[in-house]
C-alpha positions in Angstrom: -19.1 -62.3 -0.7 -21.9 -60.6 -2.7 -21.7 -57.3 -4.4 -22.9 -55.4 -2.3 -20.8 -56.0 0.1 -17.7 -55.5 -2.5 -18.8 -52.2 -2.7 -19.2 -51.4 1.1 -15.9 -52.8 1.8 -13.2 -52.2 -1.3 -9.9 -53.6 -1.5 -7.8 -52.3 -3.2 -5.8 -54.3 -5.8 -1.8 -54.3 -5.1 -1.5 -52.8 -8.4 -3.2 -49.8 -7.4 -2.1 -49.4 -3.7 1.7 -49.6 -5.2 0.3 -46.9 -7.7 -0.9 -44.5 -5.1 2.2 -45.2 -3.2 4.1 -43.6 -6.4 2.2 -40.8 -6.2 3.0 -40.0 -2.4 6.4 -40.7 -2.4 7.1 -38.8 -6.2 5.2 -36.0 -3.9 2.3 -35.1 -6.5 -0.3 -35.3 -3.6 -1.2 -36.5 -0.4 -2.2 -40.0 -0.4 -5.8 -39.5 0.8 -6.1 -36.5 -1.7 -5.0 -39.4 -4.7 -7.3 -42.1 -2.7 -10.6 -39.6 -2.2 -10.6 -39.3 -6.0 -10.2 -43.1 -6.6 -14.3 -44.1 -6.3 -15.6 -45.5 -3.8 -14.7 -45.5 -0.4 -15.1 -47.0 3.1 -17.9 -45.1 4.5 -15.7 -43.9 7.8 -12.9 -42.6 5.3 -15.4 -40.6 3.5 -17.4 -39.4 6.1 -13.7 -37.9 7.3 -13.4 -36.9 4.4 -16.7 -34.7 4.1 -16.0 -33.1 7.5 -12.6 -31.8 6.2 -14.3 -30.2 3.3 -16.9 -28.2 5.3 -14.1 -27.5 8.3 -12.0 -25.9 4.9 -15.0 -24.2 3.7 -16.1 -23.0 7.1 -12.0 -21.8 7.3 -12.5 -20.1 4.3 -15.5 -18.1 5.3 -14.5 -16.8 8.7 -11.4 -15.6 7.3 -12.7 -14.3 4.1 -16.3 -12.8 6.4 -15.2 -9.0 6.6 -13.5 -8.2 3.1 -14.4 -5.1 1.4 -15.4 -5.5 -1.9 -12.9 -8.1 -4.6 -11.3 -8.2 -7.4 -9.9 -11.5 -8.1 -7.2 -11.5 -10.8 -6.1 -14.9 -11.9 -2.7 -15.6 -13.8 0.2 -18.1 -14.1 2.8 -19.1 -11.1 5.6 -19.4 -14.1 6.2 -15.7 -14.6 9.0 -13.8 -13.3 9.2 -10.6 -12.4 11.8 -9.7 -15.8 8.8 -10.3 -17.9 6.5 -8.2 -19.3 3.1 -9.8 -17.9 4.3 -8.9 -14.8 4.6 -5.6 -14.6 1.5 -5.5 -15.9 -0.4 -7.6 -13.6 1.0 -5.1 -10.6 -0.2 -2.4 -12.7 -3.4 -3.7 -12.8 -3.1 -4.5 -8.7 -2.2 -0.8 -8.2 -5.1 0.6 -10.1 -7.9 -2.1 -8.6 -6.1 -0.8 -4.9 -6.5 2.5 -5.9 -9.9 2.2 -7.0 -10.9 0.6 -3.5 -11.1 -3.0 -4.3 -9.4 -5.4 -2.3 -6.9 -7.3 -4.2 -7.9 -11.2 -4.5 -5.7 -13.9 -6.0 -4.9 -17.6 -5.9 -2.0 -16.1 -3.1 1.3 -17.5 -4.7 4.2 -16.8 -6.9 4.0 -15.3 -10.5 1.0 -13.1 -11.8 -0.3 -13.8 -8.5 2.4 -11.9 -6.6 2.3 -9.6 -9.2 -1.2 -8.2 -8.3 -1.0 -8.4 -4.7 2.5 -6.8 -5.5 0.4 -4.1 -7.0 -2.4 -3.7 -4.4 0.3 -3.1 -1.5 2.8 -0.8 -3.4 -0.1 1.5 -2.5 -1.0 0.4 0.7 -4.3 -1.7 -0.3 -5.6 -4.6 0.7 -4.2 -7.4 -0.8 -5.7 -11.2 0.1 -4.8 -14.9 -1.5 -6.2 -18.3 -1.7 -3.1 -20.3 -1.8 -3.3 -24.1 -2.4 -1.4 -27.1 -1.1 1.3 -28.4 -3.5 4.3 -29.9 -3.6 6.1 -27.8 -6.3 5.6 -23.7 -7.3 3.0 -23.0 -4.7 4.1 -21.1 -1.9 1.8 -18.3 -0.1 3.6 -14.3 -2.0 5.3 -12.4 0.6 2.5 -9.2 -0.2 -0.7 -10.7 1.4 -1.9 -9.0 4.4 -4.4 -12.2 4.6 -4.2 -15.3 3.4 -5.4 -19.5 3.4 -4.1 -22.8 2.4 -6.6 -24.9 0.6 -6.1 -28.4 0.3 -9.2 -28.5 -2.0 -8.9 -26.9 -5.7 -12.9 -26.9 -5.8 -12.9 -25.0 -1.9 -9.9 -22.6 -3.4 -12.3 -22.0 -6.0 -15.3 -21.2 -4.4 -13.3 -18.7 -2.2 -12.0 -17.3 -5.7 -15.3 -16.4 -7.0 -17.7 -15.9 -3.9 -16.1 -12.6 -2.7 -15.3 -11.1 -5.9 -17.4 -8.1 -8.1 -15.0 -9.3 -10.7 -12.1 -11.4 -12.6 -9.1 -10.5 -14.3 -7.3 -13.7 -16.0 -3.6 -12.2 -16.8 -1.8 -14.9 -19.3 -1.7 -18.6 -17.5 -1.8 -22.3 -18.3 -3.8 -24.9 -17.0 -5.0 -23.2 -13.5 -6.0 -20.4 -15.1 -7.9 -21.7 -18.0 -10.1 -23.9 -15.2 -10.6 -20.8 -13.2 -11.7 -18.0 -16.3 -14.3 -20.8 -17.6 -15.8 -21.9 -14.8 -16.4 -18.0 -13.9 -17.7 -18.0 -17.7 -20.4 -21.3 -16.9 -21.0 -19.6 -13.8 -22.0 -16.6 -15.3 -24.0 -18.3 -18.2 -26.1 -20.4 -16.1 -26.8 -17.8 -13.7 -25.4 -18.7 -10.8 -23.9 -15.8 -9.9 -24.1 -12.4 -11.4 -22.6 -11.0 -14.9 -20.0 -9.6 -13.3 -17.2 -8.1 -15.9 -14.9 -11.3 -17.1 -11.7 -9.5 -18.3 -8.9 -11.1 -20.4 -5.3 -9.2 -20.2 -3.1 -9.5 -23.7 -4.3 -9.7 -26.7 -1.8 -11.6 -28.0 -1.8 -14.3 -25.2 -5.6 -14.7 -25.6 -6.0 -14.5 -29.1 -5.9 -17.7 -30.3 -8.6 -18.6 -27.4 -10.7 -15.5 -28.3 -10.8 -16.7 -32.2 -11.2 -20.6 -31.0 -14.9 -19.2 -29.4 -15.6 -17.5 -32.0 -14.8 -19.4 -35.3 -16.0 -22.6 -33.1 -18.2 -22.4 -30.4 -20.0 -19.3 -31.6 -20.4 -20.2 -35.2 -21.4 -23.7 -34.1 -24.1 -22.6 -32.1 -22.4 -24.1 -27.9 -22.4 -20.4 -27.1 -24.5 -17.2 -27.4 -23.5 -14.3 -29.0 -23.9 -12.6 -25.2 -21.5 -15.6 -24.0 -18.8 -14.8 -26.3 -19.9 -10.9 -26.1 -18.7 -11.5 -22.2 -14.9 -11.0 -22.5 -13.3 -8.1 -22.2 -9.9 -8.3 -24.1 -7.3 -5.9 -23.6 -3.6 -5.0 -22.9 -4.3 -1.8 -21.3 -4.3 -2.0 -16.6 -6.5 1.6 -16.7 -9.0 0.1 -19.4 -9.6 -3.3 -17.3 -9.9 -1.7 -13.9 -12.2 1.4 -15.6 -14.7 -1.4 -16.6 -14.9 -3.1 -13.5 -15.2 -0.1 -11.4 -17.8 1.5 -13.8 -20.0 -2.5 -13.3 -19.1 -3.0 -9.7 -20.4 1.0 -9.2 -23.1 0.9 -11.7 -25.3 -1.9 -11.2 -24.0 -3.5 -8.0 -23.5 -0.2 -6.1 -20.4 -2.4 -4.6 -23.4 -4.5 -2.2 -24.6 -7.6 -4.0 -25.6 -8.4 -0.2 -26.0 -7.6 3.1 -23.3 -6.5 5.3 -22.1 -8.6 7.9 -21.6 -7.0 10.9 -19.2 -8.5 13.4 -20.8 -10.3 17.0 -18.7 -10.5 19.6 -20.3 -13.8 20.9 -18.3 -15.2 17.9 -14.9 -14.2 18.7 -15.0 -11.5 15.9 
């Protein structure tokens, strides 16, 4: 069999299939998603995945099409109600809603829940982009509207697409991934110069020290990239900064307002 034919019709070695099955049995991820990231697959499988991703994108676009101006709040799913950062995230959500923003989060528990709950406390709009995971992630009960996505990259797109600012509460790998995704998009001009706020000075101090002493000092980022982050313990300061930039620079609009179309069942 030629090399080309082998690539077109890959046969997984038994040990690779066993590893994928082990992931499935352990509840780590659906088998098709594990397989998707294992290199080239048969054309039919990859076409099916591409269509599934397209449908997931369209479902997100249709669900969030008529949202008002959003601010996305990132944060850990593992911080419970008894921890200080939960109260801070709840205050941030309430202040954002009072300022007229829709509060968007990853839709799960912990600090995401706290921000959505804060918005709900004062009758604001609260939405979530949940992710299908075997543990930790369930839609929290303070959401007016949400979607559960299968793919992280689709979810991150939705968290960025509708927001005028991004506020990061303490968090782990997922929160760090989201922060630097946004920072890279701003740095490269893919999105506008939206505010990027880190809540919790002591928590973020090692990261900001690293950015300053390593990346900035080594010429790997510019001073403007470093100064892009507002680090604060004050929900009032964070929301004031977001509101000021959103109103003064963007006028709370950075694209044409969508109109409902009856023939699209809107």
